[in-house]
N, C-alpha and C positions, 0 to 999 in steps of 0.2 A: 504494500500500500504506500509506503514511503517513496518508492521509486515513482509511482504514478503521480503523487503529490509534487515531487520535485520536478517532474516533466511538465506538469501543469503550471507551476510557478515560472519555469523557464519560458514556456509559451506565452504566458501573460506578460512577462517582462519584455520579451521581444516585441510583442504587439504595442506595448506602451512606448517603448523606445522608438519604434518605427513611427508611431503617431506623433511623438514629440519632435522628431527630426523632419517630418514632412512640413513644408511651408503651408501656411493657412490658406493661401490662394489656391494651391493645388487640391487641398482637401475640399474646398468649396466647389471647385470645378468638377471634381469627381462625383460629388454628391448631386450636382445639377445634371450631370450626364446620366447618373443612375435613375434619377426621376424622369428624365426624358424617355428612357427605354423601359419604363415600368409597364407590366402587363395590366390589362383591364381587371378590375376586382373580381368580376364574375369568372374569368378564366383562372385567375390566381387561386380562388377558393374552391372551384368545382371542376377545373380541368376543361377538357374539350366536350364534355357531355352536353352542356347547355347549347353549344354551337351546333352539335349534331341534332339536338331536339329542334332548334330553331330552323335549321335547313329542312328537316322532315316536315315541320309544321307549315312552313311557307310552301313547300312542294305540294302538300295535301290541299291547301287552300286553292292552288292553281288548278288542280284536277277537278274540284267541285264546280268551278265556274264554267268549264268546258262542256 
């Protein structure tokens, strides 16, 4: 258990040092890029199932009109 704890402390320390060494402007730029590439919440929470249902539902409506 002590080895895993030591590895975790090492990992956290590396992350903190990396964060502190990164310039503030670069951190803000990366955060803005991540927000720009964010998935829609429906896909993020439920995957592609809602998309499949939506395609099926729209196709079903088109067949009823004909």
